[in-house]
N, CA, C and O of each residue as an XYZ file, in Angstrom:
860
protein
N      72.720     23.552     -0.402
C      71.421     23.528      0.280
C      70.355     23.930     -0.700
O      70.508     24.922     -1.413
N      69.253     23.161     -0.752
C      68.165     23.424     -1.707
C      67.527     24.738     -1.414
O      67.454     25.210     -0.280
N      67.045     25.333     -2.545
C      66.322     26.600     -2.376
C      64.994     26.357     -1.734
O      64.395     25.295     -1.903
N      64.532     27.325     -1.003
C      63.230     27.200     -0.335
C      62.138     27.358     -1.377
O      62.162     28.302     -2.167
N      61.121     26.382     -1.385
C      60.020     26.433     -2.360
C      59.033     27.483     -1.919
O      58.616     27.528     -0.762
N      58.670     28.320     -2.854
C      57.632     29.321     -2.574
C      56.503     29.187     -3.585
O      56.579     28.333     -4.469
N      55.459     30.002     -3.484
C      54.250     29.916     -4.320
C      54.576     30.097     -5.786
O      53.945     29.477     -6.642
N      55.565     30.949     -6.094
C      55.894     31.179     -7.498
C      56.453     29.926     -8.147
O      56.265     29.690     -9.341
N      57.145     29.125     -7.345
C      57.705     27.894     -7.890
C      56.678     26.784     -8.064
O      56.996     25.762     -8.671
N      55.468     26.945     -7.557
C      54.439     25.892     -7.605
C      53.443     26.087     -8.734
O      52.399     25.435     -8.746
N      53.731     26.953     -9.667
C      52.757     27.237    -10.745
C      52.497     25.991    -11.565
O      51.341     25.711    -11.881
N      53.515     25.235    -11.920
C      53.366     24.055    -12.765
C      53.189     22.780    -11.961
O      53.322     21.683    -12.504
N      52.898     22.904    -10.707
C      52.797     21.721     -9.843
C      51.408     21.095     -9.953
O      50.413     21.815     -9.871
N      51.309     19.759    -10.140
C      50.048     19.004    -10.163
C      50.043     18.049     -8.994
O      51.044     17.409     -8.669
N      48.899     17.976     -8.382
C      48.782     17.122     -7.196
C      48.849     15.659     -7.595
O      48.177     15.233     -8.535
N      49.635     14.914     -6.903
C      49.770     13.477     -7.183
C      48.721     12.685     -6.426
O      48.526     12.878     -5.226
N      48.030     11.770     -7.155
C      47.022     10.896     -6.548
C      47.450      9.467     -6.748
O      48.003      9.115     -7.790
N      47.194      8.636     -5.747
C      47.574      7.216     -5.904
C      46.708      6.551     -6.960
O      45.535      6.899     -7.096
N      47.250      5.609     -7.705
C      46.447      4.922     -8.746
C      45.345      4.061     -8.115
O      45.513      3.523     -7.021
N      44.167      3.935     -8.857
C      43.051      3.102     -8.381
C      43.409      1.639     -8.553
O      43.986      1.232     -9.562
N      43.052      0.859     -7.541
C      43.339     -0.573     -7.551
C      42.070     -1.355     -7.897
O      40.974     -0.809     -7.774
N      42.181     -2.585     -8.316
C      41.029     -3.450     -8.597
C      40.811     -3.631    -10.100
O      41.565     -3.096    -10.913
N      39.745     -4.410    -10.471
C      39.437     -4.716    -11.862
C      38.861     -3.497    -12.560
O      38.095     -2.744    -11.960
N      39.211     -3.300    -13.784
C      38.614     -2.178    -14.532
C      37.112     -2.419    -14.723
O      36.666     -3.561    -14.829
N      36.344     -1.330    -14.767
C      34.872     -1.434    -14.933
C      34.545     -2.049    -16.286
O      35.118     -1.691    -17.315
N      33.598     -2.993    -16.250
C      33.208     -3.668    -17.488
C      32.413     -2.724    -18.374
O      31.590     -1.936    -17.908
N      32.685     -2.828    -19.649
C      31.929     -2.002    -20.584
C      30.506     -2.547    -20.717
O      30.321     -3.765    -20.721
N      29.495     -1.680    -20.826
C      28.101     -2.165    -20.964
C      27.930     -2.992    -22.225
O      28.505     -2.693    -23.272
N      27.099     -4.073    -22.098
C      26.849     -4.951    -23.241
C      26.049     -4.204    -24.300
O      25.168     -3.408    -23.977
N      26.352     -4.459    -25.532
C      25.585     -3.781    -26.600
C      24.119     -4.210    -26.544
O      23.823     -5.376    -26.287
N      23.211     -3.282    -26.782
C      21.765     -3.568    -26.743
C      21.384     -4.500    -27.883
O      21.880     -4.386    -29.004
N      20.464     -5.448    -27.552
C      19.981     -6.370    -28.566
C      19.180     -5.598    -29.612
O      18.366     -4.743    -29.263
N      19.400     -5.888    -30.860
C      18.614     -5.184    -31.894
C      17.138     -5.583    -31.806
O      16.828     -6.761    -31.628
N      16.234     -4.623    -31.927
C      14.783     -4.868    -31.869
C      14.312     -5.307    -33.249
O      14.446     -4.583    -34.235
N      13.744     -6.543    -33.290
C      13.268     -7.087    -34.556
C      11.882     -6.529    -34.857
O      10.953     -6.746    -34.080
N      11.732     -5.840    -35.933
C      10.438     -5.310    -36.338
C       9.649     -6.401    -37.075
O      10.220     -7.125    -37.890
N       8.319     -6.529    -36.792
C       7.528     -7.557    -37.485
C       7.451     -7.284    -38.981
O       7.330     -6.140    -39.418
N       7.525     -8.355    -39.745
C       7.420     -8.229    -41.193
C       5.960     -8.154    -41.611
O       5.059     -8.375    -40.803
N       5.739     -7.844    -42.872
C       4.369     -7.797    -43.403
C       3.711     -9.163    -43.282
O       2.521     -9.263    -42.983
N       4.491    -10.214    -43.515
C       3.939    -11.572    -43.404
C       3.533    -11.879    -41.965
O       2.503    -12.509    -41.722
N       4.363    -11.423    -41.002
C       4.013    -11.633    -39.589
C       2.707    -10.922    -39.249
O       1.843    -11.494    -38.584
N       2.560     -9.680    -39.701
C       1.335     -8.923    -39.415
C       0.121     -9.579    -40.057
O      -0.948     -9.638    -39.450
N       0.283    -10.077    -41.297
C      -0.833    -10.752    -41.963
C      -1.215    -12.022    -41.221
O      -2.399    -12.330    -41.084
N      -0.206    -12.770    -40.736
C      -0.494    -13.996    -39.987
C      -1.232    -13.684    -38.694
O      -2.180    -14.384    -38.338
N      -0.806    -12.635    -37.985
C      -1.497    -12.242    -36.748
C      -2.925    -11.811    -37.030
O      -3.842    -12.140    -36.277
N      -3.112    -11.071    -38.121
C      -4.468    -10.625    -38.473
C      -5.368    -11.817    -38.802
O      -6.523    -11.862    -38.377
N      -4.830    -12.795    -39.569
C      -5.611    -13.980    -39.919
C      -5.961    -14.794    -38.680
O      -7.085    -15.280    -38.548
N      -4.988    -14.943    -37.762
C      -5.245    -15.686    -36.526
C      -6.325    -15.009    -35.698
O      -7.212    -15.678    -35.167
N      -6.259    -13.687    -35.582
C      -7.269    -12.955    -34.814
C      -8.639    -13.090    -35.457
O      -9.647    -13.224    -34.763
N      -8.675    -13.055    -36.804
C      -9.957    -13.181    -37.495
C     -10.566    -14.561    -37.261
O     -11.763    -14.678    -36.999
N      -9.727    -15.624    -37.357
C     -10.231    -16.985    -37.164
C     -10.706    -17.195    -35.733
O     -11.752    -17.802    -35.506
N      -9.934    -16.689    -34.759
C     -10.342    -16.841    -33.363
C     -11.620    -16.065    -33.089
O     -12.488    -16.540    -32.357
N     -11.743    -14.888    -33.664
C     -12.962    -14.103    -33.477
C     -14.162    -14.772    -34.110
O     -15.252    -14.756    -33.538
N     -13.978    -15.376    -35.316
C     -15.091    -16.060    -35.967
C     -15.529    -17.272    -35.165
O     -16.724    -17.506    -34.980
N     -14.538    -18.058    -34.679
C     -14.874    -19.255    -33.903
C     -15.640    -18.887    -32.642
O     -16.635    -19.529    -32.304
N     -15.174    -17.850    -31.945
C     -15.865    -17.433    -30.720
C     -17.258    -16.914    -31.033
O     -18.220    -17.228    -30.332
N     -17.361    -16.105    -32.105
C     -18.671    -15.562    -32.470
C     -19.630    -16.644    -32.914
O     -20.821    -16.586    -32.606
N     -19.115    -17.650    -33.649
C     -19.985    -18.737    -34.105
C     -20.496    -19.553    -32.928
O     -21.678    -19.893    -32.872
N     -19.609    -19.870    -31.987
C     -20.032    -20.636    -30.808
C     -21.079    -19.867    -30.012
O     -22.069    -20.441    -29.559
N     -20.855    -18.560    -29.844
C     -21.834    -17.753    -29.116
C     -23.154    -17.690    -29.875
O     -24.226    -17.731    -29.271
N     -23.073    -17.590    -31.211
C     -24.297    -17.537    -32.011
C     -25.108    -18.818    -31.911
O     -26.334    -18.773    -31.810
N     -24.429    -19.963    -31.938
C     -25.134    -21.237    -31.833
C     -25.741    -21.405    -30.451
O     -26.861    -21.899    -30.323
N     -25.021    -21.002    -29.421
C     -25.571    -21.089    -28.066
C     -26.790    -20.192    -27.928
O     -27.782    -20.574    -27.308
N     -26.714    -18.991    -28.511
C     -27.860    -18.078    -28.447
C     -29.043    -18.646    -29.215
O     -30.186    -18.524    -28.774
N     -28.779    -19.269    -30.364
C     -29.863    -19.870    -31.142
C     -30.516    -21.016    -30.375
O     -31.736    -21.171    -30.402
N     -29.692    -21.826    -29.685
C     -30.236    -22.930    -28.901
C     -31.120    -22.408    -27.765
O     -32.204    -22.935    -27.511
N     -30.643    -21.377    -27.099
C     -31.441    -20.791    -26.016
C     -32.727    -20.188    -26.552
O     -33.783    -20.298    -25.929
N     -32.631    -19.540    -27.726
C     -33.822    -18.915    -28.302
C     -34.847    -19.964    -28.696
O     -36.045    -19.778    -28.481
N     -34.379    -21.072    -29.275
C     -35.314    -22.125    -29.668
C     -35.993    -22.727    -28.437
O     -37.205    -22.944    -28.439
N     -35.223    -22.994    -27.398
C     -35.816    -23.534    -26.172
C     -36.828    -22.571    -25.583
O     -37.868    -22.988    -25.074
N     -36.524    -21.280    -25.653
C     -37.449    -20.275    -25.131
C     -38.733    -20.250    -25.938
O     -39.826    -20.174    -25.377
N     -38.597    -20.315    -27.278
C     -39.793    -20.285    -28.129
C     -40.651    -21.534    -27.913
O     -41.878    -21.444    -27.883
N     -40.015    -22.691    -27.765
C     -40.786    -23.914    -27.543
C     -41.471    -23.879    -26.179
O     -42.585    -24.381    -26.033
N     -40.812    -23.289    -25.180
C     -41.446    -23.158    -23.867
C     -42.668    -22.256    -23.949
O     -43.695    -22.539    -23.332
N     -42.560    -21.164    -24.715
C     -43.713    -20.276    -24.882
C     -44.830    -20.975    -25.647
O     -46.010    -20.765    -25.369
N     -44.446    -21.812    -26.615
C     -45.448    -22.568    -27.360
C     -46.178    -23.537    -26.440
O     -47.402    -23.651    -26.505
N     -45.438    -24.234    -25.587
C     -46.071    -25.135    -24.620
C     -47.047    -24.373    -23.736
O     -48.161    -24.834    -23.487
N     -46.625    -23.208    -23.266
C     -47.497    -22.419    -22.393
C     -48.744    -21.971    -23.130
O     -49.834    -21.953    -22.557
N     -48.592    -21.608    -24.403
C     -49.742    -21.178    -25.198
C     -50.751    -22.306    -25.364
O     -51.953    -22.106    -25.193
N     -50.257    -23.480    -25.695
C     -51.170    -24.611    -25.899
C     -51.807    -25.061    -24.588
O     -52.976    -25.446    -24.563
N     -51.046    -25.014    -23.506
C     -51.619    -25.379    -22.215
C     -52.714    -24.399    -21.812
O     -53.739    -24.798    -21.261
N     -52.494    -23.115    -22.088
C     -53.517    -22.115    -21.777
C     -54.772    -22.358    -22.598
O     -55.890    -22.179    -22.114
N     -54.577    -22.763    -23.839
C     -55.735    -23.040    -24.684
C     -56.462    -24.301    -24.238
O     -57.672    -24.419    -24.429
N     -55.734    -25.244    -23.645
C     -56.346    -26.517    -23.265
C     -57.110    -26.431    -21.950
O     -57.997    -27.250    -21.711
N     -56.800    -25.475    -21.100
C     -57.436    -25.418    -19.779
C     -58.962    -25.339    -19.846
O     -59.636    -26.071    -19.122
N     -59.533    -24.462    -20.706
C     -61.003    -24.369    -20.698
C     -61.703    -25.397    -21.571
O     -62.926    -25.349    -21.700
N     -60.968    -26.330    -22.176
C     -61.596    -27.257    -23.116
C     -62.642    -28.145    -22.464
O     -63.656    -28.459    -23.087
N     -62.416    -28.552    -21.227
C     -63.350    -29.474    -20.583
C     -64.707    -28.823    -20.337
O     -65.702    -29.527    -20.159
N     -64.764    -27.500    -20.323
C     -66.034    -26.809    -20.080
C     -66.742    -26.447    -21.378
O     -67.763    -25.760    -21.338
N     -66.245    -26.879    -22.511
C     -66.835    -26.519    -23.797
C     -67.263    -27.772    -24.538
O     -66.854    -28.883    -24.201
N     -68.094    -27.576    -25.556
C     -68.484    -28.722    -26.369
C     -67.348    -29.066    -27.324
O     -66.379    -28.318    -27.457
N     -67.486    -30.198    -27.976
C     -66.391    -30.718    -28.797
C     -66.035    -29.782    -29.938
O     -64.856    -29.612    -30.247
N     -67.027    -29.173    -30.569
C     -66.763    -28.282    -31.702
C     -65.929    -27.080    -31.309
O     -64.986    -26.711    -32.008
N     -66.282    -26.467    -30.179
C     -65.536    -25.298    -29.717
C     -64.118    -25.703    -29.306
O     -63.163    -24.958    -29.528
N     -63.992    -26.879    -28.711
C     -62.671    -27.366    -28.312
C     -61.727    -27.423    -29.511
O     -60.606    -26.915    -29.457
N     -62.194    -28.046    -30.590
C     -61.341    -28.219    -31.757
C     -61.020    -26.881    -32.416
O     -59.901    -26.660    -32.879
N     -62.014    -25.991    -32.454
C     -61.763    -24.685    -33.062
C     -60.698    -23.916    -32.285
O     -59.811    -23.295    -32.872
N     -60.797    -23.966    -30.967
C     -59.815    -23.268    -30.144
C     -58.430    -23.894    -30.303
O     -57.422    -23.191    -30.367
N     -58.396    -25.213    -30.367
C     -57.115    -25.895    -30.538
C     -56.506    -25.576    -31.903
O     -55.297    -25.373    -32.020
N     -57.355    -25.533    -32.935
C     -56.855    -25.166    -34.266
C     -56.270    -23.752    -34.258
O     -55.231    -23.488    -34.863
N     -56.963    -22.851    -33.558
C     -56.476    -21.480    -33.475
C     -55.104    -21.433    -32.798
O     -54.193    -20.748    -33.263
N     -54.973    -22.168    -31.699
C     -53.692    -22.187    -30.987
C     -52.585    -22.752    -31.869
O     -51.460    -22.253    -31.859
N     -52.908    -23.792    -32.628
C     -51.900    -24.403    -33.491
C     -51.521    -23.460    -34.631
O     -50.353    -23.378    -35.011
N     -52.504    -22.753    -35.173
C     -52.227    -21.797    -36.248
C     -51.323    -20.671    -35.763
O     -50.371    -20.286    -36.441
N     -51.637    -20.148    -34.575
C     -50.810    -19.083    -34.008
C     -49.384    -19.581    -33.780
O     -48.417    -18.888    -34.095
N     -49.268    -20.786    -33.233
C     -47.939    -21.340    -32.970
C     -47.158    -21.518    -34.264
O     -45.960    -21.239    -34.314
N     -47.834    -21.984    -35.312
C     -47.174    -22.179    -36.600
C     -46.671    -20.845    -37.160
O     -45.561    -20.761    -37.684
N     -47.498    -19.811    -37.042
C     -47.094    -18.498    -37.544
C     -45.907    -17.945    -36.757
O     -44.989    -17.356    -37.326
N     -45.942    -18.145    -35.439
C     -44.846    -17.647    -34.602
C     -43.535    -18.326    -34.983
O     -42.513    -17.662    -35.155
N     -43.568    -19.652    -35.114
C     -42.345    -20.377    -35.443
C     -41.853    -20.044    -36.848
O     -40.648    -19.930    -37.073
N     -42.779    -19.888    -37.794
C     -42.377    -19.546    -39.160
C     -41.695    -18.186    -39.198
O     -40.701    -17.995    -39.899
N     -42.241    -17.245    -38.434
C     -41.627    -15.915    -38.377
C     -40.228    -15.991    -37.762
O     -39.293    -15.362    -38.256
N     -40.093    -16.761    -36.690
C     -38.791    -16.869    -36.035
C     -37.763    -17.508    -36.961
O     -36.594    -17.123    -36.954
N     -38.196    -18.485    -37.758
C     -37.265    -19.154    -38.661
C     -36.803    -18.220    -39.773
O     -35.673    -18.328    -40.250
N     -37.677    -17.302    -40.186
C     -37.287    -16.352    -41.229
C     -36.347    -15.279    -40.692
O     -35.412    -14.868    -41.380
N     -36.593    -14.828    -39.471
C     -35.805    -13.723    -38.914
C     -34.582    -14.204    -38.136
O     -33.656    -13.424    -37.911
N     -34.561    -15.463    -37.726
C     -33.429    -16.010    -36.961
C     -32.954    -17.286    -37.646
O     -33.317    -18.380    -37.212
N     -32.148    -17.176    -38.709
C     -31.736    -18.363    -39.463
C     -30.947    -19.368    -38.645
O     -30.914    -20.547    -38.995
N     -30.305    -18.931    -37.553
C     -29.562    -19.888    -36.725
C     -30.482    -20.957    -36.145
O     -30.030    -22.050    -35.804
N     -31.779    -20.643    -36.031
C     -32.723    -21.636    -35.522
C     -32.838    -22.818    -36.478
O     -33.041    -23.953    -36.046
N     -32.710    -22.554    -37.773
C     -32.755    -23.646    -38.749
C     -31.580    -24.587    -38.516
O     -31.741    -25.807    -38.499
N     -30.410    -24.011    -38.339
C     -29.213    -24.817    -38.084
C     -29.393    -25.651    -36.825
O     -29.076    -26.841    -36.811
N     -29.900    -25.028    -35.770
C     -30.075    -25.744    -34.508
C     -31.127    -26.839    -34.639
O     -30.987    -27.902    -34.035
N     -32.185    -26.593    -35.425
C     -33.223    -27.606    -35.619
C     -32.647    -28.851    -36.293
O     -32.956    -29.974    -35.894
N     -31.814    -28.652    -37.308
C     -31.202    -29.795    -37.999
C     -30.258    -30.537    -37.059
O     -30.237    -31.768    -37.049
N     -29.481    -29.804    -36.272
C     -28.546    -30.451    -35.344
C     -29.294    -31.279    -34.301
O     -28.901    -32.408    -34.010
N     -30.360    -30.731    -33.743
C     -31.117    -31.474    -32.741
C     -31.747    -32.720    -33.348
O     -31.791    -33.772    -32.710
N     -32.233    -32.603    -34.575
C     -32.809    -33.773    -35.234
C     -31.741    -34.834    -35.476
O     -32.003    -36.025    -35.304
N     -30.542    -34.415    -35.872
C     -29.457    -35.371    -36.110
C     -29.053    -36.079    -34.820
O     -28.721    -37.264    -34.838
N     -29.081    -35.357    -33.703
C     -28.724    -35.968    -32.417
C     -29.748    -37.006    -31.980
O     -29.434    -37.890    -31.182
N     -30.971    -36.906    -32.497
C     -32.011    -37.862    -32.114
C     -31.832    -39.212    -32.796
O     -32.460    -40.190    -32.391
N     -30.996    -39.285    -33.815
C     -30.758    -40.547    -34.512
C     -29.697    -41.362    -33.779
O     -28.915    -40.802    -33.012
N     -29.658    -42.686    -34.003
C     -28.626    -43.519    -33.370
C     -27.231    -43.020    -33.716
O     -27.002    -42.480    -34.798
N     -26.303    -43.207    -32.783
C     -24.942    -42.687    -32.961
C     -24.239    -43.324    -34.150
O     -23.432    -42.667    -34.809
N     -24.527    -44.585    -34.437
C     -23.846    -45.302    -35.517
C     -24.672    -45.294    -36.792
O     -24.728    -46.301    -37.499
N     -25.308    -44.181    -37.094
C     -26.186    -44.130    -38.259
C     -25.421    -44.025    -39.570
O     -25.995    -44.287    -40.627
N     -24.156    -43.654    -39.538
C     -23.383    -43.533    -40.757
C     -23.734    -42.268    -41.511
O     -24.078    -41.249    -40.912
N     -23.644    -42.339    -42.832
C     -23.943    -41.174    -43.657
C     -25.398    -40.757    -43.472
O     -26.296    -41.596    -43.392
N     -25.609    -39.459    -43.407
C     -26.938    -38.919    -43.120
C     -27.397    -38.062    -44.293
O     -26.701    -37.136    -44.708
N     -28.575    -38.379    -44.822
C     -29.176    -37.579    -45.886
C     -30.174    -36.620    -45.251
O     -31.093    -37.050    -44.554
N     -29.998    -35.338    -45.487
C     -30.846    -34.309    -44.892
C     -31.633    -33.630    -46.008
O     -31.066    -32.941    -46.856
N     -32.947    -33.836    -45.994
C     -33.826    -33.179    -46.967
C     -34.406    -31.925    -46.322
O     -34.933    -31.979    -45.210
N     -34.310    -30.809    -47.014
C     -34.802    -29.559    -46.450
C     -35.085    -28.559    -47.563
O     -34.786    -28.796    -48.733
N     -35.672    -27.430    -47.160
C     -36.011    -26.375    -48.120
C     -34.735    -25.843    -48.773
O     -33.674    -25.811    -48.150
N     -34.853    -25.428    -50.033
C     -33.670    -24.969    -50.769
C     -32.995    -23.780    -50.081
O     -31.767    -23.693    -50.064
N     -33.790    -22.861    -49.513
C     -33.198    -21.702    -48.833
C     -32.441    -22.128    -47.574
O     -31.383    -21.584    -47.260
N     -33.000    -23.111    -46.858
C     -32.313    -23.605    -45.660
C     -31.030    -24.348    -46.035
O     -30.024    -24.261    -45.331
N     -31.078    -25.074    -47.147
C     -29.876    -25.773    -47.613
C     -28.770    -24.765    -47.931
O     -27.616    -24.954    -47.545
N     -29.135    -23.694    -48.637
C     -28.147    -22.661    -48.958
C     -27.591    -22.023    -47.692
O     -26.411    -21.679    -47.629
N     -28.446    -21.867    -46.684
C     -28.001    -21.275    -45.420
C     -26.961    -22.156    -44.742
O     -25.935    -21.661    -44.276
N     -27.221    -23.464    -44.684
C     -26.280    -24.383    -44.046
C     -24.928    -24.362    -44.763
O     -23.877    -24.399    -44.123
N     -24.965    -24.304    -46.074
C     -23.709    -24.286    -46.827
C     -22.976    -22.959    -46.647
O     -21.748    -22.934    -46.556
N     -23.717    -21.870    -46.595
C     -23.087    -20.560    -46.415
C     -22.400    -20.470    -45.061
O     -21.283    -19.963    -44.957
N     -23.076    -20.967    -44.016
C     -22.510    -20.911    -42.675
C     -21.421    -21.956    -42.459
O     -20.628    -21.847    -41.524
N     -21.383    -22.973    -43.328
C     -20.365    -24.007    -43.195
C     -20.513    -24.849    -41.946
O     -19.513    -25.269    -41.365
N     -21.761    -25.108    -41.513
C     -21.976    -25.840    -40.270
C     -22.383    -27.291    -40.506
O     -22.526    -28.054    -39.551
N     -22.569    -27.680    -41.758
C     -22.977    -29.056    -42.033
C     -21.811    -30.010    -41.769
O     -20.663    -29.712    -42.101
N     -22.122    -31.156    -41.170
C     -21.093    -32.161    -40.921
C     -20.671    -32.807    -42.242
O     -21.422    -32.804    -43.218
N     -19.455    -33.359    -42.254
C     -18.951    -33.978    -43.481
C     -19.799    -35.173    -43.897
O     -19.907    -35.479    -45.084
N     -20.398    -35.846    -42.922
C     -21.191    -37.037    -43.233
C     -22.606    -36.693    -43.684
O     -23.375    -37.591    -44.027
N     -22.965    -35.407    -43.689
C     -24.308    -35.018    -44.099
C     -24.366    -34.848    -45.619
O     -23.492    -34.230    -46.226
N     -25.405    -35.405    -46.209
C     -25.680    -35.168    -47.623
C     -26.921    -34.278    -47.707
O     -28.033    -34.741    -47.452
N     -26.738    -33.023    -48.057
C     -27.837    -32.059    -48.093
C     -28.576    -32.170    -49.421
O     -27.964    -32.132    -50.488
N     -29.897    -32.308    -49.344
C     -30.729    -32.469    -50.539
C     -31.868    -31.460    -50.476
O     -32.617    -31.431    -49.500
N     -32.006    -30.633    -51.507
C     -33.125    -29.690    -51.579
C     -34.390    -30.453    -51.959
O     -34.411    -31.166    -52.963
N     -35.437    -30.305    -51.161
C     -36.695    -31.015    -51.384
C     -37.808    -29.978    -51.516
O     -38.079    -29.249    -50.562
N     -38.463    -29.897    -52.685
C     -39.528    -28.900    -52.866
C     -40.725    -29.123    -51.957
O     -41.537    -28.216    -51.773
N     -40.848    -30.318    -51.384
C     -41.966    -30.587    -50.480
C     -41.725    -30.028    -49.083
O     -42.647    -29.992    -48.268
N     -40.506    -29.593    -48.795
C     -40.177    -29.081    -47.472
C     -40.465    -27.577    -47.393
O     -40.204    -26.833    -48.338
N     -41.007    -27.147    -46.252
C     -41.201    -25.732    -45.977
C     -39.982    -25.203    -45.219
O     -39.143    -25.983    -44.768
N     -39.884    -23.865    -45.079
C     -38.798    -23.289    -44.291
C     -38.865    -23.822    -42.865
O     -39.916    -23.772    -42.225
N     -37.748    -24.329    -42.375
C     -37.699    -24.909    -41.040
C     -37.940    -26.401    -41.015
O     -37.698    -27.046    -39.995
N     -38.423    -26.977    -42.138
C     -38.643    -28.425    -42.213
C     -37.329    -29.138    -42.492
O     -36.424    -28.579    -43.112
N     -37.235    -30.371    -42.030
C     -36.128    -31.231    -42.439
C     -36.538    -32.684    -42.238
O     -37.260    -33.023    -41.300
N     -36.063    -33.519    -43.132
C     -36.303    -34.958    -43.079
C     -34.937    -35.626    -43.106
O     -34.158    -35.415    -44.035
N     -34.644    -36.433    -42.085
C     -33.332    -37.063    -41.971
C     -33.459    -38.553    -42.268
O     -34.342    -39.229    -41.739
N     -32.573    -39.053    -43.113
C     -32.629    -40.452    -43.531
C     -31.235    -41.069    -43.483
O     -30.248    -40.445    -43.872
N     -31.178    -42.300    -43.002
C     -29.965    -43.107    -43.071
C     -30.350    -44.449    -43.679
O     -31.496    -44.653    -44.078
N     -29.393    -45.353    -43.746
C     -29.696    -46.667    -44.317
C     -30.689    -47.440    -43.463
O     -31.415    -48.290    -43.980
N     -30.735    -47.158    -42.155
C     -31.573    -47.960    -41.260
C     -32.647    -47.163    -40.530
O     -33.473    -47.748    -39.830
N     -32.654    -45.860    -40.677
C     -33.618    -45.067    -39.910
C     -34.061    -43.846    -40.701
O     -33.437    -43.438    -41.680
N     -35.166    -43.285    -40.229
C     -35.731    -42.099    -40.884
C     -36.416    -41.264    -39.815
O     -37.171    -41.793    -38.998
N     -36.158    -39.961    -39.816
C     -36.723    -39.071    -38.807
C     -37.433    -37.914    -39.495
O     -36.832    -37.162    -40.262
N     -38.731    -37.786    -39.203
C     -39.537    -36.690    -39.740
C     -39.445    -35.511    -38.775
O     -40.046    -35.538    -37.701
N     -38.700    -34.485    -39.153
C     -38.537    -33.307    -38.300
C     -39.153    -32.077    -38.957
O     -38.675    -30.957    -38.774
N     -40.226    -32.299    -39.730
C     -40.920    -31.152    -40.315
C     -41.583    -30.325    -39.219
O     -41.892    -30.829    -38.139
N     -41.792    -29.057    -39.516
C     -42.371    -28.146    -38.536
C     -43.750    -28.622    -38.104
O     -44.077    -28.582    -36.918
N     -44.562    -29.074    -39.058
C     -45.909    -29.559    -38.726
C     -45.838    -30.771    -37.803
O     -46.646    -30.905    -36.884
N     -44.875    -31.648    -38.048
C     -44.741    -32.841    -37.216
C     -44.348    -32.474    -35.796
O     -44.864    -33.042    -34.834
N     -43.428    -31.515    -35.668
C     -43.016    -31.087    -34.328
C     -44.160    -30.403    -33.589
O     -44.336    -30.601    -32.387
N     -44.938    -29.594    -34.314
C     -46.097    -28.954    -33.689
C     -47.121    -30.000    -33.254
O     -47.694    -29.904    -32.169
N     -47.344    -30.995    -34.108
C     -48.308    -32.040    -33.770
C     -47.881    -32.799    -32.520
O     -48.723    -33.189    -31.712
N     -46.566    -33.012    -32.357
C     -46.083    -33.712    -31.165
C     -46.375    -32.905    -29.908
O     -46.745    -33.463    -28.876
N     -46.207    -31.583    -30.001
C     -46.518    -30.734    -28.848
C     -48.011    -30.761    -28.559
O     -48.425    -30.852    -27.404
N     -48.819    -30.681    -29.618
C     -50.275    -30.710    -29.435
C     -50.705    -32.032    -28.824
O     -51.554    -32.055    -27.934
N     -50.127    -33.139    -29.293
C     -50.465    -34.452    -28.734
C     -50.170    -34.495    -27.240
O     -50.952    -35.038    -26.459
N     -49.043    -33.921    -26.849
C     -48.667    -33.955    -25.439
C     -49.612    -33.123    -24.585
O     -49.837    -33.437    -23.416
N     -50.169    -32.055    -25.170
C     -51.025    -31.159    -24.391
C     -52.487    -31.569    -24.450
O     -53.169    -31.603    -23.426
N     -52.970    -31.882    -25.654
C     -54.402    -32.127    -25.833
C     -54.784    -33.596    -25.766
O     -55.950    -33.916    -25.536
N     -53.835    -34.487    -25.961
C     -54.159    -35.902    -25.883
C     -54.981    -36.370    -27.068
O     -54.623    -36.100    -28.214
N     -56.078    -37.068    -26.807
C     -56.880    -37.696    -27.861
C     -57.484    -36.669    -28.805
O     -57.668    -36.954    -29.989
N     -57.798    -35.474    -28.298
C     -58.414    -34.465    -29.150
C     -57.497    -34.051    -30.293
O     -57.964    -33.516    -31.299
N     -56.198    -34.294    -30.149
C     -55.247    -33.855    -31.166
C     -55.334    -34.680    -32.435
O     -54.817    -34.251    -33.466
N     -55.974    -35.862    -32.405
C     -56.043    -36.695    -33.597
C     -56.778    -35.982    -34.720
O     -56.375    -36.069    -35.880
N     -57.862    -35.273    -34.383
C     -58.593    -34.542    -35.412
C     -57.739    -33.426    -36.009
O     -57.814    -33.147    -37.206
N     -56.926    -32.790    -35.163
C     -56.052    -31.737    -35.663
C     -54.988    -32.303    -36.593
O     -54.641    -31.686    -37.600
N     -54.468    -33.489    -36.249
C     -53.479    -34.127    -37.110
C     -54.083    -34.435    -38.469
O     -53.430    -34.256    -39.497
N     -55.322    -34.895    -38.477
C     -55.995    -35.199    -39.735
C     -56.181    -33.938    -40.568
O     -55.994    -33.959    -41.785
N     -56.550    -32.836    -39.909
C     -56.701    -31.570    -40.628
C     -55.373    -31.114    -41.213
O     -55.321    -30.625    -42.342
N     -54.307    -31.273    -40.451
C     -52.988    -30.859    -40.936
C     -52.562    -31.690    -42.134
O     -51.961    -31.161    -43.069
N     -52.868    -33.000    -42.121
C     -52.537    -33.854    -43.258
C     -53.297    -33.418    -44.503
O     -52.754    -33.444    -45.607
N     -54.570    -33.011    -44.324
C     -55.353    -32.551    -45.465
C     -54.761    -31.277    -46.046
O     -54.724    -31.105    -47.264
N     -54.296    -30.380    -45.173
C     -53.703    -29.127    -45.647
C     -52.416    -29.409    -46.409
O     -52.180    -28.827    -47.467
N     -51.577    -30.308    -45.870
C     -50.321    -30.636    -46.543
C     -50.575    -31.366    -47.850
O     -49.836    -31.198    -48.820
N     -51.648    -32.199    -47.869
C     -51.951    -32.937    -49.078
C     -52.416    -32.042    -50.191
O     -52.712    -32.520    -51.286
């Protein structure tokens, strides 16, 4: 007959547990190595950011220049219209003197804007080029030497443009020529066109005075 088991006999006893059933737990997948950007990658990202920033800034600058030019021309129209209102109540001599004064002020205002806002020069050339027929081909642009240098520095000249420094041109002036057409976009010519629209027949004397000054 077996001996009776007591507590002293259970010192080395370990509790038996049934084995676990089912698939063994999958080991976690090794983590993908993190690729650090190379110096070349960083340089490429920096160059891309610089080019995108320049393109955005250039587009914004041209849009601002276009808006500024339109604003200045609107103010010029208002100035000349204000000068023209009292002309009918004055004699011919006073009319012309007042008109000359308005034209002189307008010329000074535009000249100052062209010196302080060079983007206006770029926009003036672009608008003049758009006024020519679409199939004009190669375009010769005559302008002041400083304006020519500005266009080249900004890199905004079209490939079909041939830029020519002309000592007869003032800052802001440009003369556009193709094989079949020619456009006078000098500052004096543009001012005369505005004066003609506002003053009508009286502007002929002013045009003659301007030709004498240029001559």
